[in-house]
C-alpha positions in Angstrom: -19.0 -17.8 31.8 -19.9 -14.5 30.1 -20.2 -13.4 26.5 -18.0 -14.7 23.7 -15.0 -12.5 22.9 -14.3 -11.7 19.3 -10.6 -11.9 18.4 -9.2 -10.8 15.0 -5.9 -12.5 14.1 -3.9 -10.9 11.3 -0.7 -11.4 9.4 0.8 -10.1 6.2 -1.4 -12.2 3.8 -4.2 -13.4 6.1 -3.7 -17.0 5.2 -1.0 -19.3 6.6 0.5 -17.5 9.6 -2.7 -16.0 11.0 -4.4 -19.4 10.6 -1.5 -21.2 12.5 -1.5 -18.6 15.3 -5.4 -18.7 15.5 -5.3 -22.4 16.1 -2.8 -22.0 18.9 -5.0 -19.4 20.6 -8.2 -21.4 20.1 -6.7 -24.5 21.8 -5.3 -22.5 24.7 -8.6 -20.7 25.3 -10.7 -23.9 25.0 -8.5 -25.6 27.6 -9.4 -22.7 29.9 -13.0 -22.6 28.9 -12.8 -19.0 27.7 -15.5 -18.4 25.0 -13.8 -16.9 21.9 -14.7 -16.5 18.3 -11.6 -16.1 16.1 -11.4 -14.6 12.6 -8.3 -14.2 10.4 -7.4 -11.5 7.9 -4.5 -9.7 6.4 -3.1 -6.6 8.1 -4.2 -4.5 5.1 -7.9 -5.7 5.7 -7.8 -5.3 9.4 -9.2 -1.7 9.6 -12.3 -2.8 7.6 -12.9 -5.9 9.8 -13.0 -4.4 13.3 -16.8 -4.2 13.7 -17.6 -6.0 16.9 -14.0 -6.9 17.5 -12.8 -7.1 21.1 -9.1 -7.9 20.7 -6.4 -8.0 17.9 -3.5 -10.4 17.7 -1.1 -9.5 14.9 2.1 -11.1 13.7 3.1 -7.8 12.0 2.8 -4.2 12.9 -0.6 -2.6 13.1 -0.1 0.7 11.4 -3.0 2.6 12.8 -4.2 3.6 16.3 -7.2 1.8 17.9 -8.9 1.6 21.3 -9.0 -2.2 20.8 -6.3 -4.1 22.7 -3.6 -5.3 20.3 -1.3 -8.2 21.2 1.9 -9.3 19.3 1.7 -12.8 17.8 5.4 -12.9 17.1 6.2 -14.9 20.3 3.7 -17.6 19.1 5.7 -17.9 15.9 9.2 -18.0 17.5 8.3 -19.9 20.6 9.9 -17.4 23.0 7.4 -15.8 25.4 4.4 -17.6 23.9 3.0 -18.6 27.3 3.2 -15.0 28.6 1.3 -13.7 25.6 -1.3 -16.4 25.7 -1.8 -15.8 29.5 -2.0 -12.0 29.0 -4.6 -12.6 26.3 -6.6 -15.0 28.5 -6.7 -12.5 31.4 -7.9 -9.7 29.0 -10.5 -12.1 27.4 -11.9 -13.0 30.9 -12.1 -9.3 31.7 -14.0 -8.6 28.5 -16.2 -11.7 28.8 -17.2 -11.1 32.3 -17.7 -7.4 31.6 
């Protein structure tokens, strides 16, 4: 496979929710052999943590515009639509990785 994709996962505090969602994404991508590095942060810190970031997954609203693809993590929390979000992320990660 190609290069490792850097994913930033953010939530309100950058602790519990983002860590839980990051673990779900990591497992899904490992099963599909998609190389990804995942970091977590609070949504308030997000703008300062985007250097080298390829994708964002947020469980809350990202209040600024960015060229980086942003995915909603809410389906991963509520269990409705989680497969669709994970698959859409996998497709985008493959696209980025294979460049």
